[in-house]
N, C-alpha and C positions, 0 to 999 in steps of 0.2 A: 387189427384186421379191418379192411374197408367194408362198409356196409354195401348191400346190393344197390342202394339208391345213390351211392357216392359217384361223382363224375369219374370218367376213365383216368387211370393213373398215367402220369407222363412216362413215355417210353425212354426219353433221354433229355437231358438239359446240358447245353453247352454255354460257356462264358468266354468266347474268344475276344481278344483285343487286337486292334489293327496297329501296325507300325507305319509311321510317316517316313518320308524320304530322309528326314534329318535324324531319324532314330527315336524320336519321341513317341510316346504312346498316344493313339487316337481314341476314338469313342468306342466304348465297350458295347458289344452286341450280344444280347441274350436270345438264344434260340430255344423254343419249346416245340416238341413234336409229340403227337399222340397217334396211336394206331388207328387206321380207318375202321369205321363201324361195319361197313360193307366191303368185303374183299374185292379187289380190282378184277375185272374181266377183260383181258386184252383183246378178246374177239368181238366185244360188243361195240355197237355204234349208236348214234343218236336215234336212228329210226326204231331201234329195239325198244326204246322208252315208250314210244307211242303204241307199238304193237303189243307190248306187255300190258299197257293200260287198257287197251281195247279188250284184250282177253279177260282181264280181271274184272273190269267194271265198264262194260260197253255202254250202259245207259246213264252213267254218271255225267253230270254237266261239267264240262271243262271250261267253257266260256259263256259269258252273257253279253249279248250285243244289243245296241239300241234298236228298238222296234216300235215305231210310232211314239206313244207317250210312255212306253214301258221298256221292258227288256225281254229278250228271247234267249233261252238256253240252247247251247249247242253241245250235244253229248260227245263222248269219246268216239263212238261209232260213226256219228255224223261227221265229225272233224276228220277222222281217218278216211272216210269216203271222199270228202272234198279234197284232201291232200292227194290221194291217189289220182283223182280226175285231173288235177292241175299238173301233177308229175307226168302224166301221160301226154298232156298238152306240151310240156317242155321237151319231152322226148320227140314228139312229132315235129316240133319247131327246130330240131337239130341240135339240141343240147346233148353233149356227150359226157360220159363219166370223167370227172376230174376238171371239167370246164369251170372257169370262174365267172360268176355272174354278179354284176353290181346291182344294188337295190337302194333306191332313194324314196323314203316314205315316212310318214308320221307313225307314231305308236298306235296301231289299230289291230283289230282281229286279223285283217288281211295280211299284216306284216308277218305274223306267226304262221299263217297259212302258206304264204310264199316260202318262208324259211324251211318248213318241213317238206314242202313239195320239191324244193331243190335238193334236199337231203335224199329223198326217195328216188329222185332222178339221177343221183350219183354226183351232183354238182357241188361246187364250193361257193357259198355266198360271200360277197364283199359288201358289207353294209356301209352306206355313206350317210352321214348326218344330213337331215333334211335342210339344215341351215348352211350347208357347205357352199362356197362360192364356185363359180365355173372352173376356176383354176385348180381348186382343191379337188373337185370332181374329176377333172382330167388327170391329175396326179395319181389319185387313188386307183383309177381304172387302168392307167398306164403301168404303174408300178406293180400292180397285182397280176397284170396280164389278162384282165377280163375280156371275154369275147362277146358279151351281151350285157344289157342293162335294163332293169325294170324301173319305171318311174311312176309316181302316184298322181301327180298333178300337172297342170299346164305350166306352172311356174318351174317345177323340176325339169320338165321337158325342154323349156326354153333355155334354162341354164346349161343343160347338157348339149343342146343344139349349138350353143355359142362356141363350143370347143370340139364339136363332132369331127371337124376336119383334122384335128390333132390326134385322133384316136383310130388309127388304121386297123387295130385288132378288133374293134367293136363291129360286129357284123349284123347285130339285131338290137333294136330298142323297142320295148313294149310299154305302152302307156295305159295305166289302169283307168285313168279318167276317160279314156277313149274306148273302153270296153275290150281292150286287147286280151286281157286274161280270160274273159268269157269266151271270146272267139278261140283262144288257145285250147280251152277245155273242150269245145265242140269239135275241134280238129284233132283232138287226141283220142277220140273214142275208138279208133281202130288199133291203138296200141294194146297189146295183150297184157293181162295181169302178170303173167310169168316174167315179162321183160322188166316190169317195175320191181318185182320180187328179186330178180337177178341183180339189178342195179343197186338196190338198197342193201344187199348183202356183200357188195364189193369192198366196202371200207371196213377196216378194223380199227382198233383203238388208237394206233399210232398214226393213222392217216389224217390229213388236214381236213377239218370240218369247216373252218371259216378263217378269214383274214380280217381282223378288226384294226382299224387305223386310229392313231391318236388324233387329237384335235389340231395339232400343228402349231401350238402356241409358242414353241421354242424353235421352230424351223419347219422343214418338210414333215408332213405327217408320216409316222412310222407304222408299218404293218406288223401286227402281232399275230403269230401263227398259233391257233388253238386247235388241238386235235379232238377227235371224237371222245377219247378217254377223258380229256379235260372236263367236258360237259357231262358225260355219263357218270363218272365217279363222283363229281360234285353233286349232281342231281340225286343219285341214289343215297349218298351219305346224308345230305341235307333233308331228304324226305324222312329219314329216321329221326333226325334231330328235331324237325318241325312237325312231327307226326300229329300232335294234338291240334295244331293249327290247320293242317292240310286235310285231316280226316273228320273233323267236327262237322256234322250235318249243317248245311247252309253257310259254311265258311267260304269267304271269297277274298281275293286279293285285287286291289285297285292299282293298276300300273299307269303312271303318267310320265315317267322318265323314258328316255329314248331306248328303244329296243335295238338301236344300232350299236350299243355298247353291251358289255357282258352281263351286268347284273340283271337287268330287266329281261334279257334273253334267257338267262338261266331260269328265272322265275317262270317264264312262259313255257 
């Protein structure tokens, strides 16, 4: 009999072998599966993760950002408020549900803020590595069908400008270094809370949350479609598995890998 503290029992184990064209046996593949700790919710989307966190622990610090010679905490409620404000700005700027928006930036607090604001506005982010060349930027934006792009720095803006003429679908470019996001927030004050609530509830688990592109080391970068369920189920199950790490008072996670890829984004 397994003890209560034993790991979950394997649900199934398979030992398939592959056959080559000549009929000889290939490499054996062993597959292990275990049941999910948290049952899947097909109606949930990524915005629910933040809404639930705000309801449960509104005053809990979610982020710490540099402030002078120290750090300043941003609570769940404060982050949610900033997300809603930026989402309203995106709506006022013409972003529609399902629109794909490119984003070129370093790993910072603002990266996650923009990410969630796009989700709340009903949009789909297309993250682009901050080191991508102009041609790679053009390919990712064209292949994804993005209609707008947010850039962090003058360098990012210059690289995008080099290929702007090849991007007829891009109707708007917003530069963080030029204060465009702050202006966007100011211009979004007339958008009603109900409109953001409506938009954030449009997506279900099977809908596209983001398109993440490969680095292109073996050819054209390839877009990987990730749904809301991909992130929701991963986050909820990993929260249980990492409970001691995530709920210990004062615990923190330092991120320095790119949030343009999936692991750091899941942690965020």
